[in-house]
LUMVODREN-84093 format. One record per residue: residue number from 1; residue in one letter; x negated, y, z of N, C-alpha, C in turn. Coordinates in steps of 0.1 Angstrom, whole numbers, plus 5000, padded with zeros to 4 digits. Layout:
! LUMVODREN-84093
torlum vovo:NUM | doro:A | n_x:X | n_y:Y | n_z:Z | ca_x:X | ca_y:Y | ca_z:Z | c_x:X | c_y:Y | c_z:Z
...
***
This chain:
! LUMVODREN-84093
torlum vovo:1 | doro:M | n_x:1783 | n_y:9792 | n_z:9070 | ca_x:1769 | ca_y:9792 | ca_z:9065 | c_x:1760 | c_y:9791 | c_z:9076
torlum vovo:2 | doro:N | n_x:1764 | n_y:9792 | n_z:9089 | ca_x:1755 | ca_y:9791 | ca_z:9100 | c_x:1749 | c_y:9777 | c_z:9102
torlum vovo:3 | doro:R | n_x:1754 | n_y:9767 | n_z:9094 | ca_x:1749 | ca_y:9753 | ca_z:9095 | c_x:1736 | c_y:9752 | c_z:9087
torlum vovo:4 | doro:Y | n_x:1733 | n_y:9762 | n_z:9078 | ca_x:1722 | ca_y:9762 | ca_z:9069 | c_x:1712 | c_y:9774 | c_z:9071
torlum vovo:5 | doro:I | n_x:1700 | n_y:9771 | n_z:9068 | ca_x:1690 | ca_y:9782 | ca_z:9067 | c_x:1685 | c_y:9782 | c_z:9052
torlum vovo:6 | doro:T | n_x:1682 | n_y:9794 | n_z:9048 | ca_x:1677 | ca_y:9796 | ca_z:9034 | c_x:1662 | c_y:9795 | c_z:9034
torlum vovo:7 | doro:L | n_x:1657 | n_y:9787 | n_z:9025 | ca_x:1642 | ca_y:9785 | ca_z:9024 | c_x:1636 | c_y:9794 | c_z:9012
torlum vovo:8 | doro:N | n_x:1642 | n_y:9793 | n_z:9001 | ca_x:1637 | ca_y:9802 | ca_z:8990 | c_x:1647 | c_y:9801 | c_z:8978
torlum vovo:9 | doro:Q | n_x:1646 | n_y:9811 | n_z:8969 | ca_x:1654 | ca_y:9813 | ca_z:8957 | c_x:1650 | c_y:9802 | c_z:8947
torlum vovo:10 | doro:L | n_x:1660 | n_y:9796 | n_z:8941 | ca_x:1658 | ca_y:9785 | ca_z:8930 | c_x:1661 | c_y:9791 | c_z:8917
torlum vovo:11 | doro:G | n_x:1671 | n_y:9799 | n_z:8916 | ca_x:1676 | ca_y:9804 | ca_z:8903 | c_x:1686 | c_y:9814 | c_z:8904
torlum vovo:12 | doro:D | n_x:1689 | n_y:9821 | n_z:8892 | ca_x:1699 | ca_y:9831 | ca_z:8892 | c_x:1706 | c_y:9830 | c_z:8878
torlum vovo:13 | doro:G | n_x:1719 | n_y:9830 | n_z:8879 | ca_x:1727 | ca_y:9829 | ca_z:8866 | c_x:1738 | c_y:9839 | c_z:8865
torlum vovo:14 | doro:T | n_x:1746 | n_y:9837 | n_z:8855 | ca_x:1757 | ca_y:9846 | ca_z:8852 | c_x:1767 | c_y:9847 | c_z:8864
torlum vovo:15 | doro:Y | n_x:1770 | n_y:9835 | n_z:8870 | ca_x:1781 | ca_y:9835 | ca_z:8880 | c_x:1776 | c_y:9835 | c_z:8894
torlum vovo:16 | doro:G | n_x:1763 | n_y:9833 | n_z:8896 | ca_x:1758 | ca_y:9833 | ca_z:8909 | c_x:1743 | c_y:9830 | c_z:8910
torlum vovo:17 | doro:S | n_x:1738 | n_y:9830 | n_z:8922 | ca_x:1724 | ca_y:9826 | ca_z:8924 | c_x:1723 | c_y:9813 | c_z:8933
torlum vovo:18 | doro:V | n_x:1712 | n_y:9806 | n_z:8931 | ca_x:1710 | ca_y:9793 | ca_z:8938 | c_x:1698 | c_y:9794 | c_z:8947
torlum vovo:19 | doro:V | n_x:1700 | n_y:9790 | n_z:8959 | ca_x:1688 | ca_y:9790 | ca_z:8969 | c_x:1686 | c_y:9776 | c_z:8974
torlum vovo:20 | doro:L | n_x:1674 | n_y:9773 | n_z:8978 | ca_x:1671 | ca_y:9760 | ca_z:8985 | c_x:1675 | c_y:9763 | c_z:9000
torlum vovo:21 | doro:G | n_x:1683 | n_y:9754 | n_z:9005 | ca_x:1687 | ca_y:9756 | ca_z:9019 | c_x:1684 | c_y:9743 | c_z:9027
torlum vovo:22 | doro:Q | n_x:1685 | n_y:9744 | n_z:9040 | ca_x:1682 | ca_y:9733 | ca_z:9048 | c_x:1693 | c_y:9732 | c_z:9059
torlum vovo:23 | doro:R | n_x:1699 | n_y:9721 | n_z:9061 | ca_x:1709 | ca_y:9720 | ca_z:9072 | c_x:1702 | c_y:9720 | c_z:9085
torlum vovo:24 | doro:V | n_x:1707 | n_y:9728 | n_z:9094 | ca_x:1700 | ca_y:9730 | ca_z:9107 | c_x:1700 | c_y:9718 | c_z:9116
torlum vovo:25 | doro:D | n_x:1711 | n_y:9710 | n_z:9116 | ca_x:1712 | ca_y:9699 | ca_z:9125 | c_x:1705 | c_y:9686 | c_z:9120
torlum vovo:26 | doro:T | n_x:1704 | n_y:9684 | n_z:9107 | ca_x:1698 | ca_y:9672 | ca_z:9101 | c_x:1685 | c_y:9674 | c_z:9094
torlum vovo:27 | doro:G | n_x:1682 | n_y:9687 | n_z:9090 | ca_x:1670 | ca_y:9690 | ca_z:9082 | c_x:1671 | c_y:9686 | c_z:9068
torlum vovo:28 | doro:E | n_x:1683 | n_y:9682 | n_z:9064 | ca_x:1685 | ca_y:9678 | ca_z:9049 | c_x:1684 | c_y:9690 | c_z:9040
torlum vovo:29 | doro:K | n_x:1677 | n_y:9689 | n_z:9029 | ca_x:1676 | ca_y:9700 | ca_z:9020 | c_x:1688 | c_y:9699 | c_z:9010
torlum vovo:30 | doro:V | n_x:1693 | n_y:9711 | n_z:9007 | ca_x:1704 | ca_y:9713 | ca_z:8998 | c_x:1702 | c_y:9724 | c_z:8989
torlum vovo:31 | doro:A | n_x:1710 | n_y:9725 | n_z:8978 | ca_x:1710 | ca_y:9736 | ca_z:8969 | c_x:1723 | c_y:9744 | c_z:8972
torlum vovo:32 | doro:I | n_x:1722 | n_y:9757 | n_z:8975 | ca_x:1734 | ca_y:9765 | ca_z:8978 | c_x:1736 | c_y:9775 | c_z:8967
torlum vovo:33 | doro:K | n_x:1748 | n_y:9774 | n_z:8960 | ca_x:1751 | ca_y:9783 | ca_z:8949 | c_x:1760 | c_y:9794 | c_z:8955
torlum vovo:34 | doro:R | n_x:1756 | n_y:9806 | n_z:8955 | ca_x:1764 | ca_y:9818 | ca_z:8960 | c_x:1770 | c_y:9825 | c_z:8948
torlum vovo:35 | doro:M | n_x:1784 | n_y:9824 | n_z:8948 | ca_x:1791 | ca_y:9830 | ca_z:8936 | c_x:1791 | c_y:9845 | c_z:8937
torlum vovo:36 | doro:K | n_x:1789 | n_y:9852 | n_z:8926 | ca_x:1788 | ca_y:9867 | ca_z:8926 | c_x:1802 | c_y:9873 | c_z:8928
torlum vovo:37 | doro:R | n_x:1812 | n_y:9867 | n_z:8922 | ca_x:1826 | ca_y:9872 | ca_z:8923 | c_x:1831 | c_y:9869 | c_z:8937
torlum vovo:38 | doro:K | n_x:1840 | n_y:9878 | n_z:8942 | ca_x:1847 | ca_y:9877 | ca_z:8955 | c_x:1859 | c_y:9868 | c_z:8953
torlum vovo:39 | doro:Y | n_x:1862 | n_y:9860 | n_z:8964 | ca_x:1873 | ca_y:9851 | ca_z:8964 | c_x:1881 | c_y:9855 | c_z:8977
torlum vovo:40 | doro:Y | n_x:1893 | n_y:9860 | n_z:8974 | ca_x:1901 | ca_y:9865 | ca_z:8986 | c_x:1910 | c_y:9855 | c_z:8992
torlum vovo:41 | doro:S | n_x:1911 | n_y:9843 | n_z:8987 | ca_x:1919 | ca_y:9833 | ca_z:8993 | c_x:1912 | c_y:9819 | c_z:8991
torlum vovo:42 | doro:W | n_x:1915 | n_y:9810 | n_z:8999 | ca_x:1910 | ca_y:9796 | ca_z:8998 | c_x:1916 | c_y:9789 | c_z:8986
torlum vovo:43 | doro:E | n_x:1929 | n_y:9792 | n_z:8983 | ca_x:1935 | ca_y:9786 | ca_z:8971 | c_x:1929 | c_y:9790 | c_z:8958
torlum vovo:44 | doro:E | n_x:1925 | n_y:9803 | n_z:8958 | ca_x:1918 | ca_y:9809 | ca_z:8946 | c_x:1905 | c_y:9801 | c_z:8943
torlum vovo:45 | doro:A | n_x:1898 | n_y:9799 | n_z:8954 | ca_x:1885 | ca_y:9792 | ca_z:8953 | c_x:1887 | c_y:9778 | c_z:8949
torlum vovo:46 | doro:M | n_x:1897 | n_y:9771 | n_z:8954 | ca_x:1899 | ca_y:9757 | ca_z:8951 | c_x:1904 | c_y:9755 | c_z:8937
torlum vovo:47 | doro:N | n_x:1909 | n_y:9765 | n_z:8930 | ca_x:1914 | ca_y:9764 | ca_z:8917 | c_x:1903 | c_y:9766 | c_z:8906
torlum vovo:48 | doro:L | n_x:1890 | n_y:9768 | n_z:8911 | ca_x:1879 | ca_y:9770 | ca_z:8901 | c_x:1877 | c_y:9756 | c_z:8894
torlum vovo:49 | doro:R | n_x:1874 | n_y:9757 | n_z:8881 | ca_x:1872 | ca_y:9745 | ca_z:8874 | c_x:1860 | c_y:9736 | c_z:8880
torlum vovo:50 | doro:E | n_x:1850 | n_y:9743 | n_z:8884 | ca_x:1838 | ca_y:9736 | ca_z:8890 | c_x:1842 | c_y:9728 | c_z:8902
torlum vovo:51 | doro:V | n_x:1851 | n_y:9734 | n_z:8911 | ca_x:1855 | ca_y:9727 | ca_z:8922 | c_x:1865 | c_y:9715 | c_z:8919
torlum vovo:52 | doro:K | n_x:1874 | n_y:9719 | n_z:8910 | ca_x:1884 | ca_y:9708 | ca_z:8907 | c_x:1878 | c_y:9696 | c_z:8900
torlum vovo:53 | doro:S | n_x:1868 | n_y:9698 | n_z:8891 | ca_x:1862 | ca_y:9687 | ca_z:8885 | c_x:1853 | c_y:9679 | c_z:8894
torlum vovo:54 | doro:L | n_x:1845 | n_y:9686 | n_z:8902 | ca_x:1836 | ca_y:9679 | ca_z:8911 | c_x:1843 | c_y:9672 | c_z:8922
torlum vovo:55 | doro:K | n_x:1855 | n_y:9676 | n_z:8926 | ca_x:1863 | ca_y:9669 | ca_z:8937 | c_x:1868 | c_y:9656 | c_z:8932
torlum vovo:56 | doro:K | n_x:1871 | n_y:9656 | n_z:8918 | ca_x:1877 | ca_y:9644 | ca_z:8912 | c_x:1866 | c_y:9634 | c_z:8908
torlum vovo:57 | doro:L | n_x:1854 | n_y:9638 | n_z:8905 | ca_x:1844 | ca_y:9630 | ca_z:8899 | c_x:1833 | c_y:9626 | c_z:8909
torlum vovo:58 | doro:S | n_x:1830 | n_y:9613 | n_z:8910 | ca_x:1819 | ca_y:9609 | ca_z:8919 | c_x:1812 | c_y:9598 | c_z:8911
torlum vovo:59 | doro:H | n_x:1799 | n_y:9601 | n_z:8908 | ca_x:1791 | ca_y:9592 | ca_z:8900 | c_x:1776 | c_y:9594 | c_z:8903
torlum vovo:60 | doro:A | n_x:1768 | n_y:9584 | n_z:8903 | ca_x:1754 | ca_y:9585 | ca_z:8906 | c_x:1747 | c_y:9594 | c_z:8897
torlum vovo:61 | doro:N | n_x:1752 | n_y:9597 | n_z:8885 | ca_x:1745 | ca_y:9606 | ca_z:8876 | c_x:1752 | c_y:9620 | c_z:8874
torlum vovo:62 | doro:L | n_x:1761 | n_y:9623 | n_z:8884 | ca_x:1767 | ca_y:9636 | ca_z:8884 | c_x:1763 | c_y:9643 | c_z:8898
torlum vovo:63 | doro:V | n_x:1759 | n_y:9655 | n_z:8897 | ca_x:1754 | ca_y:9662 | ca_z:8910 | c_x:1766 | c_y:9662 | c_z:8920
torlum vovo:64 | doro:K | n_x:1763 | n_y:9659 | n_z:8932 | ca_x:1773 | ca_y:9658 | ca_z:8943 | c_x:1775 | c_y:9672 | c_z:8950
torlum vovo:65 | doro:L | n_x:1788 | n_y:9676 | n_z:8950 | ca_x:1792 | ca_y:9688 | ca_z:8957 | c_x:1795 | c_y:9684 | c_z:8971
torlum vovo:66 | doro:K | n_x:1787 | n_y:9688 | n_z:8981 | ca_x:1788 | ca_y:9683 | ca_z:8995 | c_x:1799 | c_y:9691 | c_z:9002
torlum vovo:67 | doro:E | n_x:1799 | n_y:9704 | n_z:9000 | ca_x:1810 | ca_y:9712 | ca_z:9006 | c_x:1811 | c_y:9726 | c_z:8999
torlum vovo:68 | doro:V | n_x:1823 | n_y:9732 | n_z:9001 | ca_x:1826 | ca_y:9745 | ca_z:8997 | c_x:1828 | c_y:9754 | c_z:9009
torlum vovo:69 | doro:I | n_x:1822 | n_y:9765 | n_z:9010 | ca_x:1823 | ca_y:9774 | ca_z:9021 | c_x:1827 | c_y:9788 | c_z:9016
torlum vovo:70 | doro:R | n_x:1838 | n_y:9794 | n_z:9022 | ca_x:1842 | ca_y:9807 | ca_z:9019 | c_x:1840 | c_y:9815 | c_z:9032
torlum vovo:71 | doro:E | n_x:1832 | n_y:9826 | n_z:9031 | ca_x:1828 | ca_y:9834 | ca_z:9042 | c_x:1828 | c_y:9848 | c_z:9038
torlum vovo:72 | doro:N | n_x:1835 | n_y:9857 | n_z:9044 | ca_x:1836 | ca_y:9871 | ca_z:9041 | c_x:1839 | c_y:9873 | c_z:9026
torlum vovo:73 | doro:D | n_x:1849 | n_y:9865 | n_z:9021 | ca_x:1853 | ca_y:9866 | ca_z:9007 | c_x:1842 | c_y:9862 | c_z:8997
torlum vovo:74 | doro:T | n_x:1831 | n_y:9856 | n_z:9002 | ca_x:1820 | ca_y:9851 | ca_z:8993 | c_x:1821 | c_y:9836 | c_z:8993
torlum vovo:75 | doro:L | n_x:1820 | n_y:9830 | n_z:8982 | ca_x:1821 | ca_y:9816 | ca_z:8980 | c_x:1807 | c_y:9809 | c_z:8978
torlum vovo:76 | doro:Y | n_x:1805 | n_y:9798 | n_z:8985 | ca_x:1792 | ca_y:9791 | ca_z:8985 | c_x:1795 | c_y:9777 | c_z:8982
torlum vovo:77 | doro:F | n_x:1788 | n_y:9771 | n_z:8972 | ca_x:1789 | ca_y:9757 | ca_z:8969 | c_x:1776 | c_y:9750 | c_z:8974
torlum vovo:78 | doro:V | n_x:1777 | n_y:9740 | n_z:8983 | ca_x:1766 | ca_y:9733 | ca_z:8988 | c_x:1765 | c_y:9720 | c_z:8980
torlum vovo:79 | doro:F | n_x:1754 | n_y:9718 | n_z:8973 | ca_x:1751 | ca_y:9707 | ca_z:8964 | c_x:1739 | c_y:9699 | c_z:8970
torlum vovo:80 | doro:E | n_x:1739 | n_y:9686 | n_z:8966 | ca_x:1727 | ca_y:9678 | ca_z:8969 | c_x:1715 | c_y:9685 | c_z:8962
torlum vovo:81 | doro:Y | n_x:1703 | n_y:9684 | n_z:8968 | ca_x:1692 | ca_y:9690 | ca_z:8963 | c_x:1685 | c_y:9681 | c_z:8953
torlum vovo:82 | doro:M | n_x:1681 | n_y:9687 | n_z:8941 | ca_x:1674 | ca_y:9680 | ca_z:8931 | c_x:1661 | c_y:9688 | c_z:8928
torlum vovo:83 | doro:K | n_x:1650 | n_y:9682 | n_z:8926 | ca_x:1637 | ca_y:9689 | ca_z:8925 | c_x:1636 | c_y:9699 | c_z:8914
torlum vovo:84 | doro:E | n_x:1641 | n_y:9695 | n_z:8902 | ca_x:1639 | ca_y:9704 | ca_z:8890 | c_x:1649 | c_y:9701 | c_z:8880
torlum vovo:85 | doro:N | n_x:1650 | n_y:9709 | n_z:8869 | ca_x:1658 | ca_y:9706 | ca_z:8858 | c_x:1650 | c_y:9700 | c_z:8847
torlum vovo:86 | doro:L | n_x:1657 | n_y:9694 | n_z:8837 | ca_x:1649 | ca_y:9687 | ca_z:8826 | c_x:1640 | c_y:9697 | c_z:8819
torlum vovo:87 | doro:Y | n_x:1645 | n_y:9709 | n_z:8817 | ca_x:1637 | ca_y:9719 | ca_z:8810 | c_x:1623 | c_y:9721 | c_z:8817
torlum vovo:88 | doro:Q | n_x:1624 | n_y:9723 | n_z:8830 | ca_x:1612 | ca_y:9725 | ca_z:8838 | c_x:1603 | c_y:9713 | c_z:8837
torlum vovo:89 | doro:L | n_x:1609 | n_y:9701 | n_z:8838 | ca_x:1601 | ca_y:9688 | ca_z:8838 | c_x:1594 | c_y:9687 | c_z:8825
torlum vovo:90 | doro:I | n_x:1600 | n_y:9690 | n_z:8813 | ca_x:1594 | ca_y:9689 | ca_z:8800 | c_x:1583 | c_y:9700 | c_z:8799
torlum vovo:91 | doro:R | n_x:1586 | n_y:9713 | n_z:8802 | ca_x:1577 | ca_y:9724 | ca_z:8801 | c_x:1565 | c_y:9722 | c_z:8809
torlum vovo:92 | doro:D | n_x:1565 | n_y:9717 | n_z:8820 | ca_x:1554 | ca_y:9716 | ca_z:8829 | c_x:1545 | c_y:9704 | c_z:8826
torlum vovo:93 | doro:R | n_x:1548 | n_y:9696 | n_z:8816 | ca_x:1540 | ca_y:9684 | ca_z:8813 | c_x:1529 | c_y:9688 | c_z:8802
torlum vovo:94 | doro:D | n_x:1518 | n_y:9681 | n_z:8803 | ca_x:1508 | ca_y:9683 | ca_z:8793 | c_x:1507 | c_y:9672 | c_z:8782
torlum vovo:95 | doro:K | n_x:1515 | n_y:9661 | n_z:8785 | ca_x:1515 | ca_y:9651 | ca_z:8775 | c_x:1530 | c_y:9645 | c_z:8774
torlum vovo:96 | doro:F | n_x:1533 | n_y:9639 | n_z:8763 | ca_x:1546 | ca_y:9634 | ca_z:8760 | c_x:1550 | c_y:9622 | c_z:8770
torlum vovo:97 | doro:L | n_x:1563 | n_y:9622 | n_z:8773 | ca_x:1568 | ca_y:9611 | ca_z:8782 | c_x:1568 | c_y:9598 | c_z:8773
torlum vovo:98 | doro:P | n_x:1566 | n_y:9587 | n_z:8779 | ca_x:1567 | ca_y:9574 | ca_z:8772 | c_x:1581 | c_y:9572 | c_z:8768
torlum vovo:99 | doro:E | n_x:1583 | n_y:9564 | n_z:8757 | ca_x:1596 | ca_y:9562 | ca_z:8752 | c_x:1605 | c_y:9554 | c_z:8762
torlum vovo:100 | doro:S | n_x:1599 | n_y:9546 | n_z:8770 | ca_x:1607 | ca_y:9538 | ca_z:8780 | c_x:1613 | c_y:9548 | c_z:8790
torlum vovo:101 | doro:I | n_x:1605 | n_y:9558 | n_z:8794 | ca_x:1610 | ca_y:9568 | ca_z:8804 | c_x:1622 | c_y:9576 | c_z:8798
torlum vovo:102 | doro:I | n_x:1619 | n_y:9581 | n_z:8785 | ca_x:1630 | ca_y:9588 | ca_z:8778 | c_x:1643 | c_y:9581 | c_z:8777
torlum vovo:103 | doro:R | n_x:1641 | n_y:9568 | n_z:8773 | ca_x:1653 | ca_y:9559 | ca_z:8771 | c_x:1660 | c_y:9558 | c_z:8785
torlum vovo:104 | doro:N | n_x:1653 | n_y:9556 | n_z:8796 | ca_x:1660 | ca_y:9555 | ca_z:8809 | c_x:1667 | c_y:9568 | c_z:8813
torlum vovo:105 | doro:M | n_x:1660 | n_y:9579 | n_z:8810 | ca_x:1666 | ca_y:9592 | ca_z:8813 | c_x:1679 | c_y:9595 | c_z:8805
torlum vovo:106 | doro:M | n_x:1678 | n_y:9591 | n_z:8792 | ca_x:1690 | ca_y:9593 | ca_z:8783 | c_x:1701 | c_y:9584 | c_z:8787
torlum vovo:107 | doro:F | n_x:1698 | n_y:9572 | n_z:8791 | ca_x:1708 | ca_y:9562 | ca_z:8796 | c_x:1716 | c_y:9568 | c_z:8808
torlum vovo:108 | doro:Q | n_x:1708 | n_y:9574 | n_z:8817 | ca_x:1715 | ca_y:9580 | ca_z:8829 | c_x:1724 | c_y:9592 | c_z:8825
torlum vovo:109 | doro:V | n_x:1720 | n_y:9600 | n_z:8816 | ca_x:1728 | ca_y:9612 | ca_z:8811 | c_x:1740 | c_y:9606 | c_z:8805
torlum vovo:110 | doro:L | n_x:1739 | n_y:9596 | n_z:8796 | ca_x:1750 | ca_y:9591 | ca_z:8789 | c_x:1760 | c_y:9583 | c_z:8798
torlum vovo:111 | doro:Q | n_x:1755 | n_y:9577 | n_z:8808 | ca_x:1763 | ca_y:9570 | ca_z:8818 | c_x:1772 | c_y:9581 | c_z:8825
torlum vovo:112 | doro:G | n_x:1766 | n_y:9592 | n_z:8829 | ca_x:1773 | ca_y:9603 | ca_z:8836 | c_x:1784 | c_y:9609 | c_z:8827
torlum vovo:113 | doro:L | n_x:1780 | n_y:9611 | n_z:8814 | ca_x:1789 | ca_y:9617 | ca_z:8804 | c_x:1801 | c_y:9608 | c_z:8801
torlum vovo:114 | doro:A | n_x:1798 | n_y:9595 | n_z:8800 | ca_x:1808 | ca_y:9584 | ca_z:8797 | c_x:1818 | c_y:9584 | c_z:8809
torlum vovo:115 | doro:F | n_x:1813 | n_y:9585 | n_z:8821 | ca_x:1822 | ca_y:9585 | ca_z:8833 | c_x:1831 | c_y:9597 | c_z:8833
torlum vovo:116 | doro:M | n_x:1825 | n_y:9609 | n_z:8830 | ca_x:1833 | ca_y:9621 | ca_z:8829 | c_x:1845 | c_y:9619 | c_z:8819
torlum vovo:117 | doro:H | n_x:1841 | n_y:9615 | n_z:8807 | ca_x:1850 | ca_y:9614 | ca_z:8796 | c_x:1861 | c_y:9603 | c_z:8799
torlum vovo:118 | doro:R | n_x:1857 | n_y:9592 | n_z:8806 | ca_x:1867 | ca_y:9582 | ca_z:8810 | c_x:1878 | c_y:9588 | c_z:8819
torlum vovo:119 | doro:H | n_x:1873 | n_y:9598 | n_z:8827 | ca_x:1882 | ca_y:9604 | ca_z:8837 | c_x:1888 | c_y:9617 | c_z:8832
torlum vovo:120 | doro:G | n_x:1887 | n_y:9620 | n_z:8819 | ca_x:1894 | ca_y:9631 | ca_z:8813 | c_x:1888 | c_y:9644 | c_z:8814
torlum vovo:121 | doro:F | n_x:1874 | n_y:9645 | n_z:8815 | ca_x:1868 | ca_y:9657 | ca_z:8816 | c_x:1857 | c_y:9659 | c_z:8805
torlum vovo:122 | doro:F | n_x:1856 | n_y:9671 | n_z:8800 | ca_x:1845 | ca_y:9675 | ca_z:8791 | c_x:1836 | c_y:9685 | c_z:8798
torlum vovo:123 | doro:H | n_x:1823 | n_y:9683 | n_z:8797 | ca_x:1814 | ca_y:9692 | ca_z:8804 | c_x:1813 | c_y:9706 | c_z:8797
torlum vovo:124 | doro:R | n_x:1811 | n_y:9706 | n_z:8783 | ca_x:1810 | ca_y:9717 | ca_z:8775 | c_x:1798 | c_y:9726 | c_z:8777
torlum vovo:125 | doro:D | n_x:1788 | n_y:9722 | n_z:8784 | ca_x:1776 | ca_y:9731 | ca_z:8785 | c_x:1764 | c_y:9722 | c_z:8788
torlum vovo:126 | doro:M | n_x:1763 | n_y:9711 | n_z:8780 | ca_x:1751 | ca_y:9702 | ca_z:8781 | c_x:1739 | c_y:9709 | c_z:8776
torlum vovo:127 | doro:K | n_x:1729 | n_y:9710 | n_z:8784 | ca_x:1716 | ca_y:9715 | ca_z:8779 | c_x:1705 | c_y:9711 | c_z:8790
torlum vovo:128 | doro:P | n_x:1692 | n_y:9712 | n_z:8786 | ca_x:1682 | ca_y:9707 | ca_z:8796 | c_x:1683 | c_y:9714 | c_z:8810
torlum vovo:129 | doro:E | n_x:1687 | n_y:9726 | n_z:8810 | ca_x:1687 | ca_y:9733 | ca_z:8823 | c_x:1699 | c_y:9728 | c_z:8832
torlum vovo:130 | doro:N | n_x:1709 | n_y:9722 | n_z:8826 | ca_x:1720 | ca_y:9716 | ca_z:8834 | c_x:1718 | c_y:9701 | c_z:8837
torlum vovo:131 | doro:L | n_x:1706 | n_y:9696 | n_z:8834 | ca_x:1703 | ca_y:9682 | ca_z:8838 | c_x:1693 | c_y:9682 | c_z:8849
torlum vovo:132 | doro:L | n_x:1697 | n_y:9679 | n_z:8861 | ca_x:1688 | ca_y:9680 | ca_z:8872 | c_x:1681 | c_y:9667 | c_z:8874
torlum vovo:133 | doro:C | n_x:1668 | n_y:9668 | n_z:8879 | ca_x:1659 | ca_y:9656 | ca_z:8880 | c_x:1652 | c_y:9655 | c_z:8893
torlum vovo:134 | doro:M | n_x:1650 | n_y:9643 | n_z:8897 | ca_x:1640 | ca_y:9640 | ca_z:8908 | c_x:1629 | c_y:9632 | c_z:8901
torlum vovo:135 | doro:G | n_x:1620 | n_y:9640 | n_z:8895 | ca_x:1609 | ca_y:9634 | ca_z:8887 | c_x:1616 | c_y:9628 | c_z:8875
torlum vovo:136 | doro:T | n_x:1610 | n_y:9617 | n_z:8869 | ca_x:1616 | ca_y:9611 | ca_z:8857 | c_x:1625 | c_y:9599 | c_z:8861
torlum vovo:137 | doro:E | n_x:1626 | n_y:9596 | n_z:8874 | ca_x:1634 | ca_y:9584 | ca_z:8878 | c_x:1648 | c_y:9586 | c_z:8879
torlum vovo:138 | doro:L | n_x:1653 | n_y:9599 | n_z:8882 | ca_x:1667 | ca_y:9601 | ca_z:8884 | c_x:1671 | c_y:9614 | c_z:8877
torlum vovo:139 | doro:V | n_x:1682 | n_y:9613 | n_z:8869 | ca_x:1688 | ca_y:9625 | ca_z:8862 | c_x:1703 | c_y:9626 | c_z:8866
torlum vovo:140 | doro:K | n_x:1707 | n_y:9638 | n_z:8868 | ca_x:1721 | ca_y:9641 | ca_z:8871 | c_x:1726 | c_y:9653 | c_z:8863
torlum vovo:141 | doro:I | n_x:1738 | n_y:9652 | n_z:8859 | ca_x:1745 | ca_y:9663 | ca_z:8852 | c_x:1750 | c_y:9673 | c_z:8862
torlum vovo:142 | doro:A | n_x:1747 | n_y:9686 | n_z:8859 | ca_x:1751 | ca_y:9697 | ca_z:8869 | c_x:1758 | c_y:9708 | c_z:8861
torlum vovo:143 | doro:D | n_x:1763 | n_y:9718 | n_z:8869 | ca_x:1769 | ca_y:9730 | ca_z:8864 | c_x:1782 | c_y:9727 | c_z:8856
torlum vovo:144 | doro:F | n_x:1793 | n_y:9725 | n_z:8864 | ca_x:1805 | ca_y:9722 | ca_z:8858 | c_x:1814 | c_y:9734 | c_z:8856
torlum vovo:145 | doro:G | n_x:1808 | n_y:9746 | n_z:8856 | ca_x:1816 | ca_y:9758 | ca_z:8854 | c_x:1824 | c_y:9759 | c_z:8842
torlum vovo:146 | doro:L | n_x:1820 | n_y:9753 | n_z:8831 | ca_x:1827 | ca_y:9753 | ca_z:8818 | c_x:1835 | c_y:9740 | c_z:8816
torlum vovo:147 | doro:A | n_x:1835 | n_y:9731 | n_z:8825 | ca_x:1842 | ca_y:9718 | ca_z:8824 | c_x:1857 | c_y:9720 | c_z:8821
torlum vovo:148 | doro:R | n_x:1863 | n_y:9711 | n_z:8813 | ca_x:1877 | ca_y:9712 | ca_z:8810 | c_x:1883 | c_y:9698 | c_z:8813
torlum vovo:149 | doro:E | n_x:1895 | n_y:9698 | n_z:8819 | ca_x:1902 | ca_y:9685 | ca_z:8820 | c_x:1911 | c_y:9684 | c_z:8808
torlum vovo:150 | doro:I | n_x:1912 | n_y:9672 | n_z:8802 | ca_x:1919 | ca_y:9671 | ca_z:8790 | c_x:1932 | c_y:9663 | c_z:8791
torlum vovo:151 | doro:R | n_x:1936 | n_y:9660 | n_z:8804 | ca_x:1949 | ca_y:9653 | ca_z:8806 | c_x:1959 | c_y:9662 | c_z:8811
***
């Protein structure tokens, strides 16, 4: 974890908390998920559904897992940074999004889902909070903690 500095808290969930981090050598912003549960072996960490699915899936509309770090039995997932989730994007607006924008965002979500399904995975927790956005231009599916492989 010494490659990253913590900038601020982004969220807190059932399984862990997420902070905005920055890579020391490149300045790249990342989202770091710190798992609440302790992991006493690397094998135990690598068997997590979230890790297994994200290692096998690479698509423009799926959030990218950059690295997994286990330090002092604490597990950290380092993800690409996305500005907000879909719930925040909708809540913070004072007028409706144009249909063309909604159509583009839905297309991106469905592209990501179709890719997952083609590769034998179900997400099982689709909701606005698990759709990460960089404004209205880019949407990615996140939080693969409940994902299941069907093969």
